[in-house]
Each structure stands twice: as structure tokens, then as C-alpha cells.
KEVEX-257954 format. One line per 5 residues: number of its first residue (from 1); for each residue x, y, z of N, C-alpha, C, O, CB. Coordinates in steps of 0.02 Angstrom, whole numbers. Glycine has a CB too. Layout:
NUM) X Y Z X Y Z X Y Z X Y Z X Y Z | ... .
This chain:
1) 3208 6685 4889 3220 6616 4873 3189 6570 4925 3162 6517 4907 3295 6603 4867 | 3192 6590 4988 3161 6549 5040 3086 6542 5028 3058 6489 5041 3175 6580 5109 | 3054 6595 5005 2983 6592 4989 2969 6544 4931 2919 6508 4932 2956 6662 4973 | 3013 6544 4882 3004 6499 4825 3012 6426 4847 2976 6383 4823 3054 6517 4769 | 3059 6413 4891 3067 6345 4917 3006 6324 4956 2983 6267 4950 3130 6341 4961 .
6) 2978 6369 4996 2918 6353 5034 2859 6340 4987 2818 6296 5001 2900 6409 5083 | 2854 6378 4933 2800 6368 4884 2808 6300 4850 2759 6263 4842 2800 6424 4832 | 2869 6283 4831 2882 6218 4800 2865 6162 4849 2836 6112 4831 2956 6212 4778 | 2884 6171 4911 2871 6121 4963 2796 6112 4974 2773 6056 4982 2904 6141 5028 | 2758 6166 4973 2685 6162 4980 2654 6124 4922 2610 6082 4933 2654 6232 4985 .
11) 2677 6138 4862 2650 6103 4803 2668 6029 4806 2626 5986 4792 2678 6134 4738 | 2730 6013 4825 2750 5944 4829 2713 5906 4883 2694 5848 4874 2825 5940 4843 | 2702 5938 4940 2664 5905 4994 2592 5892 4974 2565 5839 4990 2666 5947 5057 | 2562 5938 4938 2492 5927 4917 2489 5872 4863 2442 5833 4862 2461 5993 4889 | 2539 5869 4819 2540 5816 4769 2551 5748 4804 2519 5699 4785 2596 5828 4718 .
16) 2595 5746 4852 2608 5684 4889 2545 5662 4927 2528 5602 4928 2666 5694 4939 | 2511 5709 4957 2449 5693 4992 2396 5668 4943 2359 5622 4959 2423 5755 5029 | 2394 5698 4885 2346 5677 4833 2359 5606 4809 2313 5568 4795 2347 5724 4775 | 2423 5589 4803 2441 5522 4781 2418 5469 4831 2403 5413 4812 2517 5517 4771 | 2416 5487 4895 2392 5439 4945 2317 5445 4958 2287 5396 4981 2430 5450 5010 .
21) 2287 5503 4944 2216 5511 4956 2174 5479 4901 2123 5449 4915 2199 5585 4961 | 2195 5486 4839 2156 5458 4783 2147 5382 4788 2091 5359 4778 2191 5476 4717 | 2199 5343 4802 2188 5271 4810 2141 5255 4869 2100 5209 4864 2254 5235 4821 | 2146 5294 4923 2100 5282 4979 2028 5296 4958 1981 5261 4978 2119 5327 5039 | 2019 5347 4917 1952 5363 4891 1926 5307 4846 1868 5289 4850 1954 5429 4851 .
26) 1969 5280 4804 1950 5224 4761 1929 5164 4804 1879 5131 4790 2007 5204 4714 | 1968 5149 4856 1952 5093 4900 1884 5104 4933 1843 5058 4935 2006 5083 4954 | 1872 5163 4958 1808 5178 4990 1751 5171 4941 1699 5143 4958 1809 5249 5020 | 1759 5196 4880 1705 5192 4831 1690 5121 4811 1631 5103 4802 1724 5232 4769 | 1741 5079 4803 1729 5009 4786 1700 4971 4846 1655 4930 4838 1793 4976 4762 .
31) 1727 4982 4905 1705 4944 4963 1635 4963 4986 1600 4921 5016 1753 4954 5020 | 1613 5024 4973 1545 5043 4992 1493 5026 4939 1433 5036 4950 1542 5117 5007 | 1516 5002 4882 1469 4981 4830 1451 5035 4780 1407 5024 4738 1407 4956 4862 | 1482 5092 4784 1469 5145 4734 1492 5120 4666 1456 5129 4616 1506 5211 4753 | 1551 5090 4662 1574 5057 4602 1566 4982 4613 1577 4958 4669 1648 5076 4584 .
36) 1547 4946 4561 1539 4873 4570 1606 4839 4559 1642 4854 4511 1486 4845 4521 | 1623 4793 4604 1687 4759 4600 1679 4689 4573 1624 4660 4577 1722 4758 4668 | 1732 4662 4546 1732 4593 4521 1696 4585 4454 1670 4531 4440 1701 4549 4571 | 1694 4637 4414 1658 4633 4350 1688 4579 4305 1651 4542 4273 1662 4701 4314 | 1754 4573 4304 1787 4523 4262 1816 4466 4302 1861 4431 4279 1842 4556 4221 .
41) 1790 4455 4362 1814 4400 4403 1793 4335 4370 1735 4326 4352 1786 4404 4476 | 1840 4289 4363 1826 4225 4331 1838 4226 4256 1841 4173 4225 1755 4206 4344 | 1844 4284 4225 1860 4290 4154 1936 4287 4147 1970 4338 4156 1830 4356 4124 | 1961 4228 4132 2034 4217 4132 2070 4262 4083 2125 4285 4097 2049 4144 4116 | 2040 4274 4025 2073 4316 3975 2081 4388 4000 2135 4416 3994 2032 4315 3910 .
46) 2029 4416 4028 2033 4485 4052 2079 4490 4113 2116 4539 4120 1963 4510 4069 | 2076 4441 4157 2120 4441 4215 2193 4440 4192 2235 4476 4220 2106 4381 4260 | 2208 4400 4142 2276 4395 4116 2298 4462 4087 2354 4485 4099 2281 4340 4064 | 2255 4493 4048 2271 4558 4017 2283 4611 4070 2333 4646 4067 2214 4580 3970 | 2238 4616 4119 2246 4665 4172 2309 4652 4213 2344 4699 4233 2184 4666 4217 .
51) 2324 4589 4227 2384 4573 4265 2447 4592 4225 2494 4621 4253 2386 4499 4283 | 2448 4575 4161 2507 4591 4120 2518 4666 4115 2574 4690 4123 2501 4561 4050 | 2465 4703 4102 2470 4775 4096 2493 4805 4163 2537 4848 4164 2403 4806 4075 | 2464 4782 4218 2482 4807 4284 2554 4792 4302 2589 4836 4327 2437 4778 4336 | 2576 4732 4289 2645 4712 4305 2694 4752 4262 2744 4777 4287 2655 4637 4295 .
56) 2680 4757 4197 2725 4794 4153 2730 4868 4171 2784 4897 4170 2703 4787 4080 | 2673 4897 4189 2674 4967 4211 2716 4975 4274 2755 5022 4281 2603 4993 4222 | 2706 4929 4320 2741 4933 4384 2817 4925 4376 2856 4965 4401 2715 4880 4432 | 2837 4873 4340 2910 4861 4334 2942 4910 4285 3003 4918 4285 2923 4789 4310 | 2902 4944 4245 2929 4993 4199 2932 5063 4229 2983 5097 4225 2890 4995 4137 .
61) 2877 5084 4260 2872 5154 4282 2906 5169 4349 2931 5224 4359 2801 5173 4286 | 2907 5121 4395 2937 5136 4460 3012 5150 4452 3035 5203 4475 2926 5076 4508 | 3051 5105 4422 3122 5122 4416 3134 5182 4370 3179 5222 4381 3161 5062 4389 | 3093 5188 4317 3101 5244 4271 3089 5310 4307 3127 5358 4298 3053 5237 4211 | 3036 5314 4347 3019 5376 4382 3074 5396 4431 3092 5455 4434 2953 5369 4419 .
66) 3100 5348 4467 3151 5364 4516 3218 5380 4482 3255 5424 4506 3160 5305 4565 | 3234 5346 4429 3298 5356 4396 3299 5420 4353 3349 5456 4353 3314 5296 4352 | 3245 5434 4318 3244 5493 4274 3251 5557 4315 3283 5604 4293 3179 5495 4232 | 3221 5558 4374 3227 5617 4417 3300 5626 4438 3327 5681 4436 3181 5611 4478 | 3331 5572 4460 3400 5575 4482 3447 5596 4426 3492 5637 4436 3422 5507 4511 .
71) 3437 5569 4366 3479 5588 4309 3471 5661 4292 3521 5696 4280 3462 5545 4248 | 3409 5685 4291 3398 5756 4277 3427 5800 4331 3454 5854 4317 3323 5770 4268 | 3422 5778 4392 3449 5817 4448 3525 5825 4441 3552 5880 4448 3432 5784 4515 | 3559 5770 4427 3632 5770 4424 3657 5804 4360 3704 5845 4363 3658 5699 4428 | 3628 5788 4304 3655 5812 4240 3627 5878 4216 3659 5912 4176 3643 5761 4188 .
76) 3568 5898 4240 3538 5958 4212 3521 6010 4264 3542 6068 4258 3477 5939 4174 | 3482 5992 4314 3455 6041 4361 3510 6077 4400 3507 6138 4408 3406 6007 4409 | 3559 6041 4424 3612 6072 4464 3655 6120 4423 3690 6163 4452 3657 6018 4494 | 3653 6115 4358 3693 6158 4314 3658 6224 4299 3689 6271 4274 3709 6122 4249 | 3593 6229 4314 3554 6289 4299 3565 6343 4352 3587 6329 4407 3480 6272 4294 .
81) 3550 6406 4334 3549 6459 4385 3495 6441 4437 3448 6405 4423 3535 6529 4354 | 3503 6468 4496 3462 6447 4553 3387 6452 4541 3350 6405 4557 3480 6487 4613 | 3363 6507 4514 3291 6516 4503 3264 6465 4454 3211 6435 4465 3276 6587 4478 | 3301 6454 4400 3279 6404 4351 3287 6334 4378 3247 6289 4361 3320 6412 4286 | 3337 6323 4420 3347 6257 4450 3288 6239 4496 3265 6182 4496 3413 6255 4489 .
86) 3265 6288 4534 3208 6275 4578 3145 6259 4538 3107 6215 4556 3196 6335 4624 | 3134 6296 4485 3076 6284 4442 3080 6215 4409 3031 6178 4406 3070 6340 4388 | 3138 6199 4383 3148 6134 4351 3142 6078 4402 3115 6025 4386 3217 6132 4317 | 3167 6089 4462 3161 6039 4515 3088 6024 4530 3069 5966 4539 3197 6063 4579 | 3047 6076 4534 2976 6067 4547 2943 6027 4491 2903 5982 4504 2942 6134 4556 .
91) 2958 6045 4429 2928 6010 4372 2946 5936 4373 2902 5894 4365 2951 6042 4306 | 3010 5921 4382 3031 5851 4382 3007 5812 4443 2996 5752 4439 3106 5847 4377 | 2998 5846 4498 2968 5813 4557 2895 5795 4542 2872 5741 4561 2972 5858 4619 | 2860 5840 4508 2790 5826 4490 2786 5769 4439 2742 5727 4443 2757 5889 4461 | 2832 5768 4392 2834 5713 4343 2846 5647 4378 2813 5597 4363 2889 5726 4289 .
96) 2893 5647 4425 2909 5585 4461 2849 5559 4500 2834 5500 4497 2968 5597 4509 | 2814 5603 4535 2758 5581 4575 2700 5559 4531 2663 5513 4549 2735 5636 4623 | 2691 5591 4474 2639 5570 4427 2654 5502 4396 2609 5461 4387 2631 5622 4371 | 2717 5490 4381 2736 5425 4353 2726 5369 4404 2714 5312 4384 2809 5427 4331 | 2730 5384 4467 2716 5333 4518 2642 5327 4532 2618 5274 4553 2754 5350 4583 .
101) 2605 5381 4521 2533 5382 4532 2496 5337 4481 2448 5304 4499 2507 5454 4528 | 2520 5337 4420 2486 5299 4366 2482 5224 4382 2427 5196 4381 2523 5309 4300 | 2538 5189 4397 2531 5118 4411 2492 5104 4476 2458 5053 4482 2599 5086 4416 | 2497 5149 4524 2460 5139 4586 2384 5139 4573 2349 5094 4595 2478 5193 4638 | 2361 5190 4538 2289 5196 4525 2263 5142 4477 2211 5112 4489 2272 5265 4498 .
106) 2300 5130 4424 2278 5079 4376 2277 5010 4407 2229 4972 4398 2323 5079 4314 | 2329 4992 4444 2331 4926 4476 2277 4919 4529 2248 4865 4537 2399 4913 4506 | 2263 4971 4565 2209 4968 4614 2141 4959 4580 2100 4920 4603 2208 5032 4657 | 2131 4994 4525 2069 4985 4487 2065 4915 4457 2013 4883 4459 2065 5038 4431 | 2122 4891 4430 2123 4824 4402 2109 4772 4456 2075 4722 4442 2191 4810 4369 .
111) 2133 4783 4516 2120 4737 4570 2045 4732 4583 2018 4677 4589 2156 4759 4634 | 2011 4788 4587 1940 4786 4601 1899 4761 4542 1843 4736 4552 1916 4855 4621 | 1924 4767 4482 1888 4741 4424 1893 4665 4421 1845 4631 4404 1915 4773 4359 | 1953 4638 4437 1964 4566 4431 1969 4531 4498 1964 4469 4500 2026 4553 4391 | 1979 4567 4552 1992 4539 4618 2052 4493 4618 2053 4442 4652 1930 4502 4644 .
116) 2103 4512 4579 2166 4476 4574 2217 4511 4619 2231 4570 4610 2191 4471 4501 | 2244 4474 4666 2290 4505 4714 2356 4527 4682 2393 4567 4711 2304 4458 4771 | 2371 4501 4623 2432 4523 4588 2431 4598 4578 2481 4632 4591 2440 4486 4520 | 2374 4624 4555 2368 4696 4545 2370 4734 4611 2394 4791 4613 2304 4711 4507 | 2344 4705 4663 2347 4737 4728 2419 4744 4752 2438 4797 4779 2305 4698 4779 .
121) 2459 4693 4742 2530 4697 4761 2567 4749 4719 2609 4785 4745 2563 4628 4753 | 2551 4753 4655 2583 4803 4612 2564 4874 4633 2606 4919 4633 2563 4791 4538 | 2501 4884 4651 2480 4950 4676 2516 4967 4741 2537 5024 4751 2403 4951 4687 | 2524 4917 4784 2560 4929 4847 2633 4947 4834 2661 4990 4867 2556 4867 4892 | 2664 4914 4785 2733 4930 4769 2740 5002 4744 2787 5037 4762 2760 4882 4716 .
126) 2693 5023 4702 2696 5092 4676 2686 5143 4732 2719 5194 4734 2643 5102 4621 | 2641 5128 4778 2630 5174 4834 2690 5175 4881 2708 5228 4907 2567 5155 4872 | 2720 5118 4892 2779 5115 4934 2837 5154 4901 2876 5186 4936 2800 5042 4947 | 2842 5151 4835 2894 5188 4800 2886 5263 4809 2936 5300 4806 2894 5171 4725 | 2825 5287 4821 2816 5359 4832 2848 5381 4898 2863 5440 4907 2741 5377 4832 .
131) 2860 5334 4943 2892 5351 5006 2965 5373 4996 2994 5403 5040 2890 5292 5054 | 2994 5358 4937 3060 5382 4921 3058 5455 4897 3110 5486 4885 3092 5339 4867 | 2998 5482 4892 2988 5550 4866 2957 5597 4917 2930 5649 4898 2946 5548 4803 | 2959 5579 4981 2928 5621 5032 2961 5690 5032 3022 5695 5042 2934 5587 5103 | 2921 5743 5022 2951 5810 5016 2969 5839 5085 2932 5831 5134 2903 5857 4980 .
136) 3025 5874 5086 3045 5912 5146 3093 5967 5124 3124 5963 5071 3078 5865 5200 | 3098 6018 5165 3142 6074 5149 3215 6052 5147 3253 6072 5103 3132 6131 5199 | 3234 6010 5194 3303 5986 5196 3319 5944 5134 3374 5947 5107 3315 5944 5258 | 3270 5906 5111 3280 5865 5051 3293 5909 4990 3338 5896 4951 3219 5819 5038 | 3253 5962 4983 3263 6008 4927 3333 6039 4930 3368 6042 4880 3209 6063 4927 .
141) 3352 6061 4989 3418 6093 4997 3474 6043 4983 3523 6061 4951 3425 6121 5067 | 3467 5982 5007 3519 5932 4996 3524 5912 4922 3579 5906 4895 3506 5870 5038 | 3467 5903 4889 3468 5881 4820 3494 5935 4773 3524 5921 4721 3400 5859 4798 | 3483 5998 4791 3507 6053 4750 3573 6082 4775 3597 6132 4748 3454 6108 4748 | 3602 6051 4826 3665 6074 4856 3661 6147 4877 3706 6186 4864 3722 6066 4806 .
146) 3606 6165 4911 3598 6233 4936 3625 6236 5007 3626 6186 5042 3523 6255 4935 | 3647 6295 5028 3670 6301 5097 3612 6292 5146 3555 6307 5129 3704 6370 5109 | 3627 6268 5205 3575 6256 5256 3540 6320 5276 3479 6320 5284 3605 6223 5317 | 3576 6373 5285 3548 6437 5305 3537 6480 5243 3585 6507 5215 3595 6474 5357 | 3475 6486 5222 3460 6527 5164 3423 6589 5188 3369 6584 5216 3418 6489 5111 .
151) 3453 6646 5176 3421 6709 5192 3403 6744 5127 3441 6742 5079 3468 6755 5236 | 3345 6774 5127 3320 6806 5067 3367 6854 5040 3354 6886 4989 3255 6840 5079 .
């Protein structure tokens, strides 16, 4: 079981790192001129559409991602046998981080397309929300109510 927890932790850490690396890659690509920025700058209609989509994604997915994980943890995952609970925990952790990744990446892309800071703030909010999902062994044990000392 300790090995399975370490494997889950490794997967979660790599997903968390990916969520922070991908936006940095997008910033580098736009800032170095690989992608052209400001394509729809000054186009009020497109700016409005991108802002509305970005804001709706942000205010919809951030609370949903954080709440759905907690609900599943309390009502479903803790009721499963340990092996299935660990597998389900990993799946729902991945779902949560993906749901936070979507508004971060889309809003960052929308920012560079329109150069509207509204989308930049929404991307920052989504990335900050991922800090509530920082993986650690103690976190897994606490959320699944496992004993501190786990011996194989």
C-alpha cells in the first residue's frame, strides 16, 4: 500500500508540475514571438466574447472542481475498500487538476489574443486555485483517514 501511495503521489506531483509548466510555456512562446499576440486587440466584439467565456469558465470551474472532489471524497471514496479508494482518489485528483487547468490555459490564451487583462486575472485565479491541490503524502493520508504509520 505504501508503494501505491508513492505512485499516486508521483503522478499527482507530475500533473501539478504540468499545470504550472504549460502556462509558462505559453507565456514564453507568446513573448518570444513564436505565436503572434494581440490578433483581436481592438475588436470589441471578440474581446467581449473572450472575456465572457473566460469569466464564466473561471467562476464555474474553480468552485466546481474544488467542491466535486470534496463531495466525492466524503460520500464515495472513503466508503470504498482501501485499494479501490486509492485508485478512485487518484482519478478524482486528476479530474480536479484538469478542471482547474482548463480555465488557466484558455484564459491565458485569451489574454494573449486580445491583450485584455480580465483574462489574465482569471488565469491567475485558476492557477492560484491549484495551490489548494498541492500533493503530499500527509495530505493523501489525512484525506483518506489513513494511519500515519503505514507498513506494507
